[in-house]
MIBA-515407 format. One line per 8 residues: their letters; for each residue x, y, z of C-alpha. Coordinates in steps of 0.25 Angstrom, whole numbers. Layout:
N
A> X/Y/Z | ...
This chain:
628
MASLSTTI> 633/-166/-419 | 629/-169/-433 | 639/-180/-439 | 647/-178/-451 | 638/-183/-462 | 626/-176/-457 | 632/-163/-457 | 638/-167/-471
TVLSSLVL> 624/-173/-476 | 617/-159/-471 | 628/-149/-477 | 629/-156/-491 | 614/-157/-492 | 612/-142/-488 | 622/-138/-498 | 617/-146/-508
RASAYIFL> 603/-140/-505 | 608/-127/-505 | 616/-126/-518 | 604/-134/-526 | 595/-124/-522 | 604/-113/-527 | 607/-121/-540 | 594/-124/-542
RWIPGHHF> 585/-110/-539 | 597/-98/-536 | 610/-101/-545 | 614/-113/-555 | 628/-111/-551 | 638/-122/-557 | 645/-124/-545 | 629/-129/-538
PAVIVTCL> 629/-143/-545 | 642/-148/-539 | 639/-144/-526 | 626/-151/-527 | 631/-163/-532 | 643/-164/-522 | 634/-161/-511 | 624/-170/-514
AIYLAAFE> 635/-182/-515 | 639/-177/-500 | 625/-178/-495 | 621/-191/-500 | 633/-197/-493 | 634/-190/-480 | 617/-194/-480 | 620/-208/-482
ITAWSTSP> 629/-207/-470 | 620/-199/-463 | 609/-207/-464 | 616/-220/-459 | 620/-213/-446 | 606/-206/-442 | 600/-215/-432 | 584/-215/-433
YEVTADEV> 583/-216/-419 | 586/-205/-408 | 586/-208/-392 | 576/-202/-385 | 578/-207/-373 | 591/-214/-366 | 588/-219/-351 | 600/-225/-343
EIVEIEHP> 598/-233/-330 | 608/-236/-321 | 606/-248/-311 | 617/-252/-301 | 617/-267/-299 | 624/-272/-284 | 634/-283/-283 | 637/-288/-269
AKRSKPPV> 652/-291/-266 | 656/-305/-266 | 662/-308/-253 | 671/-323/-251 | 663/-333/-241 | 671/-337/-227 | 679/-348/-224 | 674/-359/-221
LPSTAAHS> 684/-367/-213 | 693/-360/-203 | 705/-366/-210 | 702/-357/-223 | 698/-343/-215 | 712/-337/-217 | 713/-341/-231 | 701/-336/-234
KAIVDEED> 704/-323/-229 | 717/-322/-237 | 710/-324/-249 | 697/-314/-247 | 707/-304/-242 | 714/-305/-255 | 702/-303/-264 | 696/-290/-271
SSDDEDST> 689/-280/-260 | 678/-278/-270 | 673/-292/-269 | 669/-286/-255 | 660/-276/-261 | 648/-275/-266 | 648/-271/-282 | 638/-262/-290
ELDIQETI> 635/-264/-305 | 628/-253/-312 | 618/-257/-324 | 617/-245/-334 | 604/-247/-343 | 601/-237/-353 | 588/-236/-362 | 587/-229/-377
ILEERDPE> 574/-225/-381 | 576/-223/-396 | 565/-216/-406 | 564/-213/-421 | 571/-200/-425 | 561/-191/-432 | 563/-192/-447 | 567/-176/-447
ILKTLLTG> 562/-173/-460 | 564/-157/-460 | 578/-160/-455 | 581/-170/-466 | 574/-162/-476 | 583/-149/-473 | 596/-154/-471 | 597/-168/-480
LPSPTSAL> 601/-177/-468 | 594/-191/-468 | 580/-192/-460 | 583/-200/-446 | 571/-210/-452 | 565/-207/-464 | 572/-212/-475 | 561/-204/-483
WSAITVGI> 565/-191/-479 | 580/-193/-479 | 577/-198/-495 | 568/-185/-497 | 581/-177/-492 | 592/-184/-500 | 581/-183/-512 | 580/-167/-510
NVLLALFA> 596/-167/-511 | 597/-176/-523 | 585/-169/-530 | 592/-156/-528 | 605/-160/-534 | 596/-168/-546 | 589/-154/-549 | 601/-147/-550
ADLIFRAP> 606/-157/-559 | 593/-156/-568 | 595/-141/-569 | 609/-144/-574 | 608/-155/-584 | 594/-157/-588 | 592/-146/-599 | 605/-147/-603
LLYQSHDL> 604/-163/-604 | 590/-164/-607 | 585/-151/-614 | 597/-147/-625 | 585/-142/-633 | 590/-147/-647 | 576/-148/-652 | 574/-132/-648
SFARVGFV> 566/-126/-660 | 562/-110/-657 | 562/-97/-664 | 563/-83/-657 | 565/-70/-660 | 577/-62/-658 | 579/-47/-663 | 566/-40/-671
SDKSANIL> 570/-25/-676 | 559/-16/-682 | 562/-23/-695 | 566/-39/-692 | 568/-51/-683 | 578/-60/-679 | 573/-76/-677 | 579/-86/-671
VREPDTSQ> 574/-100/-675 | 579/-114/-669 | 575/-127/-676 | 584/-141/-674 | 574/-149/-683 | 578/-147/-697 | 567/-153/-702 | 559/-140/-700
LPIFVSYR> 570/-133/-710 | 567/-125/-718 | 560/-117/-707 | 553/-104/-711 | 551/-92/-704 | 538/-83/-705 | 532/-70/-698 | 521/-62/-700
RVRNLDTN> 517/-49/-692 | 505/-49/-683 | 503/-36/-678 | 507/-21/-682 | 511/-14/-669 | 512/-2/-678 | 497/2/-683 | 504/11/-694
QKPLDDAW> 510/-3/-701 | 504/-8/-713 | 492/-18/-710 | 496/-31/-705 | 503/-41/-713 | 501/-55/-706 | 507/-65/-717 | 518/-74/-715
KSAERIWW> 532/-71/-722 | 543/-79/-723 | 556/-74/-715 | 565/-86/-718 | 569/-100/-720 | 578/-108/-712 | 584/-116/-720 | 596/-124/-711
LSYNDTDY> 600/-126/-696 | 610/-133/-688 | 614/-135/-676 | 629/-134/-679 | 628/-121/-684 | 617/-115/-676 | 611/-124/-667 | 598/-124/-676
THALNIPR> 595/-109/-675 | 593/-98/-687 | 593/-85/-685 | 583/-77/-694 | 578/-63/-698 | 563/-59/-702 | 566/-45/-709 | 557/-33/-714
LRPSTRYQ> 548/-33/-702 | 540/-21/-699 | 542/-14/-685 | 533/-13/-674 | 528/-26/-679 | 523/-39/-672 | 527/-53/-681 | 525/-69/-680
YAVSNNHS> 537/-77/-684 | 534/-91/-688 | 546/-103/-690 | 542/-115/-697 | 546/-125/-685 | 534/-121/-678 | 539/-107/-670 | 535/-94/-671
GYFTTAPP> 535/-79/-662 | 532/-65/-663 | 540/-54/-663 | 538/-37/-664 | 548/-30/-673 | 553/-19/-665 | 547/-4/-667 | 556/6/-676
DGQTYPGT> 570/11/-669 | 566/22/-659 | 552/19/-658 | 543/11/-650 | 529/0/-654 | 518/8/-661 | 509/11/-649 | 518/10/-637
DKFTFLTS> 529/18/-633 | 536/7/-626 | 546/-2/-630 | 550/-14/-624 | 560/-25/-622 | 566/-36/-610 | 579/-40/-604 | 586/-50/-597
SCIKPHFP> 597/-60/-597 | 600/-74/-591 | 592/-87/-592 | 594/-101/-587 | 582/-111/-590 | 578/-120/-577 | 581/-110/-567 | 578/-107/-555
YNPLSHPL> 577/-123/-555 | 563/-131/-555 | 563/-146/-558 | 549/-146/-563 | 553/-135/-574 | 557/-138/-588 | 572/-137/-589 | 572/-125/-599
TIPGFKHL> 562/-118/-591 | 566/-103/-590 | 558/-97/-578 | 562/-82/-582 | 555/-84/-596 | 542/-86/-588 | 543/-74/-581 | 546/-67/-595
ARWIPSLS> 535/-72/-602 | 525/-67/-595 | 530/-54/-597 | 532/-53/-611 | 518/-51/-616 | 516/-38/-605 | 531/-33/-608 | 529/-33/-624
ASFMLFLG> 544/-34/-626 | 551/-31/-639 | 563/-40/-636 | 572/-47/-623 | 586/-43/-622 | 593/-55/-616 | 605/-51/-609 | 614/-63/-609
DFIYVDVP> 613/-77/-603 | 602/-83/-610 | 610/-96/-607 | 619/-100/-596 | 628/-111/-603 | 637/-111/-588 | 625/-113/-579 | 623/-121/-570
HRFGADVE> 633/-132/-580 | 639/-130/-592 | 639/-142/-601 | 647/-137/-611 | 653/-126/-617 | 651/-131/-633 | 641/-125/-644 | 630/-134/-639
SYRREYRQ> 632/-131/-624 | 629/-118/-627 | 618/-120/-637 | 609/-130/-628 | 608/-118/-618 | 603/-108/-629 | 592/-120/-634 | 589/-123/-620
VYSSPDWS> 584/-110/-616 | 578/-107/-632 | 569/-122/-626 | 564/-116/-614 | 550/-118/-613 | 549/-103/-606 | 557/-98/-619 | 545/-98/-631
AVSNSLPW> 536/-88/-620 | 549/-78/-620 | 553/-76/-634 | 540/-79/-643 | 537/-63/-644 | 550/-59/-637 | 563/-57/-646 | 576/-59/-638
LHVIDDHE> 588/-53/-639 | 602/-57/-632 | 615/-54/-627 | 625/-64/-623 | 631/-65/-609 | 641/-75/-602 | 633/-87/-599 | 628/-89/-614
IANDWDSN> 645/-92/-613 | 651/-94/-600 | 649/-87/-586 | 655/-72/-586 | 660/-75/-600 | 674/-65/-603 | 681/-75/-612 | 676/-68/-626
TTDPYAAA> 676/-78/-637 | 684/-90/-631 | 676/-104/-629 | 666/-106/-626 | 661/-92/-634 | 660/-99/-647 | 651/-109/-642 | 642/-100/-634
IDPYYHYH> 640/-89/-644 | 636/-98/-654 | 621/-102/-648 | 622/-87/-643 | 623/-82/-658 | 614/-92/-664 | 603/-92/-653 | 603/-76/-649
ASVNPPAA> 613/-67/-656 | 608/-72/-671 | 595/-65/-668 | 600/-54/-660 | 601/-39/-663 | 611/-34/-674 | 624/-35/-669 | 631/-23/-666
RPGASYFQ> 641/-26/-676 | 641/-37/-685 | 644/-50/-679 | 644/-43/-666 | 639/-51/-652 | 632/-36/-647 | 619/-31/-654 | 612/-18/-655
FTQGPAAF> 599/-13/-661 | 588/-4/-659 | 574/-7/-656 | 563/3/-654 | 568/14/-643 | 579/8/-639 | 594/4/-645 | 602/-8/-641
FLLDTRRF> 616/-14/-639 | 616/-30/-634 | 632/-32/-628 | 641/-42/-629 | 646/-41/-616 | 654/-55/-616 | 660/-58/-631 | 671/-48/-630
RTPEGAAG> 673/-44/-615 | 689/-44/-610 | 689/-55/-598 | 686/-49/-584 | 698/-51/-578 | 706/-46/-589 | 707/-33/-581 | 699/-25/-571
PESAEKSM> 686/-19/-575 | 691/-4/-576 | 700/-9/-586 | 701/-3/-600 | 704/-17/-606 | 691/-23/-603 | 680/-23/-611 | 667/-31/-610
LGSEQLSS> 663/-28/-626 | 675/-26/-633 | 679/-15/-643 | 667/-17/-654 | 657/-19/-644 | 660/-7/-638 | 660/1/-649 | 648/-3/-653
LLAFLSRR> 642/-1/-641 | 648/15/-640 | 643/16/-654 | 628/10/-650 | 627/20/-637 | 633/33/-646 | 624/31/-657 | 610/39/-659
EPIGVKWK> 598/31/-658 | 587/34/-667 | 575/42/-663 | 568/35/-653 | 578/26/-646 | 579/31/-632 | 588/20/-627 | 600/12/-629
FIASSIPL> 602/-2/-621 | 614/-10/-620 | 613/-25/-617 | 623/-29/-606 | 625/-44/-602 | 630/-41/-591 | 626/-28/-583 | 633/-13/-583
TQNWRVNN> 633/-11/-569 | 644/-14/-559 | 634/-16/-546 | 634/-31/-550 | 645/-35/-541 | 645/-49/-543 | 655/-53/-554 | 654/-41/-560
ADTWAGYL> 668/-42/-567 | 658/-49/-577 | 650/-38/-579 | 652/-22/-585 | 658/-22/-571 | 669/-28/-576 | 671/-19/-588 | 670/-4/-583
HERQIILE> 679/3/-591 | 671/-2/-604 | 658/0/-596 | 661/15/-594 | 664/17/-609 | 650/10/-610 | 644/19/-598 | 650/32/-606
AMWDVGLR> 644/28/-619 | 629/25/-612 | 629/40/-603 | 634/46/-618 | 620/43/-623 | 613/50/-612 | 623/60/-614 | 620/63/-628
GDGVGVVV> 606/67/-626 | 598/58/-635 | 588/54/-625 | 594/38/-625 | 596/31/-613 | 605/20/-611 | 602/7/-605 | 610/-5/-600
LSGDRHEF> 604/-20/-600 | 610/-30/-594 | 610/-46/-587 | 618/-55/-581 | 617/-55/-567 | 605/-60/-562 | 599/-48/-556 | 592/-36/-559
AATAFPPP> 598/-22/-559 | 596/-9/-563 | 608/1/-564 | 610/16/-568 | 623/20/-574 | 623/36/-570 | 635/44/-578 | 646/50/-568
KNGKWPLS> 642/64/-561 | 647/74/-567 | 650/68/-581 | 645/73/-594 | 634/63/-593 | 620/67/-589 | 613/57/-578 | 603/55/-588
ATVHEFST> 614/46/-596 | 611/37/-585 | 613/22/-590 | 604/10/-584 | 606/-5/-583 | 595/-14/-582 | 601/-28/-578 | 592/-39/-578
SPLSMFYL> 594/-55/-576 | 591/-66/-576 | 580/-69/-585 | 578/-83/-579 | 591/-87/-570 | 596/-85/-556 | 597/-73/-549 | 609/-70/-537
PVRTYWEI> 605/-72/-525 | 615/-62/-520 | 615/-46/-523 | 626/-44/-533 | 623/-28/-537 | 625/-16/-529 | 631/-2/-531 | 645/1/-527
EGNDEPCI> 647/16/-524 | 654/24/-534 | 650/16/-546 | 637/24/-548 | 630/12/-554 | 617/15/-548 | 607/3/-544 | 594/6/-549
KYIPDGNS> 588/-8/-546 | 594/-23/-541 | 584/-34/-542 | 594/-47/-540 | 582/-57/-537 | 573/-64/-548 | 577/-76/-557 | 571/-69/-569
KFGAVEIT> 572/-55/-572 | 569/-46/-586 | 567/-34/-588 | 559/-25/-597 | 563/-12/-604 | 552/-3/-608 | 555/8/-616 | 545/21/-617
NLQGGEQS> 547/32/-626 | 542/44/-620 | 532/54/-627 | 540/64/-634 | 551/53/-638 | 564/60/-629 | 565/51/-618 | 561/36/-616
LLKFRLFV> 557/29/-604 | 564/15/-602 | 557/5/-591 | 564/-6/-586 | 555/-17/-580 | 560/-28/-573 | 554/-43/-571 | 560/-52/-558
DGLEAWDY> 553/-66/-560 | 541/-61/-568 | 538/-51/-559 | 541/-33/-564 | 551/-31/-552 | 555/-17/-556 | 554/-6/-567 | 564/7/-569
VVTTPPPV> 562/18/-579 | 573/27/-586 | 572/37/-595 | 581/42/-608 | 590/53/-605 | 584/66/-610 | 587/71/-625 | 596/82/-621
VGGGRGKD> 610/81/-625 | 622/84/-616 | 623/81/-600 | 621/88/-588 | 611/92/-579 | 603/97/-587 | 599/85/-595 | 598/76/-582
AVWG> 588/87/-579 | 581/83/-592 | 583/69/-588 | 577/69/-575
């Protein structure tokens, strides 16, 4: 039977190793570091006790030999003189009778043969127990556990302490319309001031435009940058650009890049009938952990970068959790703690490959503030929104209302509404999910969204996209109170407005794009049977994440009878997922095809095609027959 110290050694070692593996390669939850450190302390103490009590030898033979040794009885000599005969007899009679018997002595001889034990290498390495005879293998198994704890510490502390990226200097492209482009510049070196921004045309996509003028033009001069105000960032706009044109921009602090202006509303790029953009969410540098990698590496960016040239996407629509300020450990809730997280992502050695020619548009989610955030603008919201605004919102599309944190725009054959699902929501526990008292969006944002859905689009605009950081479907069953499943009354209002789009008969389809869940699922939202809406008004949701983060080891998405939200496809596995949305206007222009392509860990894993409703007014079976 194993001793108590042996049992504790094995258990603490196994728990430490399992926790370290999960933390480093699976889920970097903030509970695991405490478990790892505690197990290591217990393990080292138990290992020491077990090592001292473990013999380096084992008994191979144990022989016992018993020898009988007989001893004759001691007898009295007969008296010599007759005169003492009587007296001697009396003495003999009084003596113990045993003196008259022979005695036997047992001599037990045990021979024990000892042999040095096997070092038990495999057992030592797998369980963490000390080797009976090898100090080397004992040191190695202890070293494994210590190294795992150090790896965990490396993942937690190295980047925040050693790579705070105060010297980050970069430029990136934000929203690009058919007439202008937004550029973000960061430069902490004030000796570079003033900074000059220039641009020039490098290619006309429209052959009907005037001949190419490739002379450099001045866009703006940046005279002042401040850490306190903007963390040395500056957002600028390059106006008076031509649609469907390739441009190069250059910044005097040695940064440059390319962007392509959008085609006019309702059109695709000249020479092609396709319009493409990308979507994903959720980034955490250096995960899954690799001790040999740069602490700011982002593996998902590498997968994305390989596909960017062939996809020819107009922009990346990123649906939140660009940073994880609270994973695996929150170092503070002040402005600098949040700013550091943004700087680290932009300092990643993999960032330039996914941004040199790809504009990024952003919505906010919880981990830019705090996990499952539902506390409106209370602390630490003000600290969290500071870098989100300076690094993201400042170069986003136009706000839906002046000063709003939600955005809308039209580009090519599609119109977009980017929701803010965090700032205005009623706390999850304030009421039940069916309560009319709960709101995800707040009254003003809801009004703006409903107006967006009800408006008529320009000719050629065939799709309305709603970008939501959290899923619309109820089919995600774990922690779904944080999703639209916790705000069903407001969700129903929005769904009915979406179905009304298909009822109008202008041939426009509605698609929801979401993220957050670290899994992929495509879900359909058909209108109620026997209602006023035709089946062709069905809304589709594509929920895609993470771009570079963990995926859940358990299945959390499934349909429940009666919800009528059929699953089209569910793909949970994969540390990197992103989608490409390809819109193709069919010949004749009445309908449009949307093809969603899913990429998982760098490989194309699935695709699905949706068509717009037919441009036929009204509902009923006749319209559905036209739709097919």
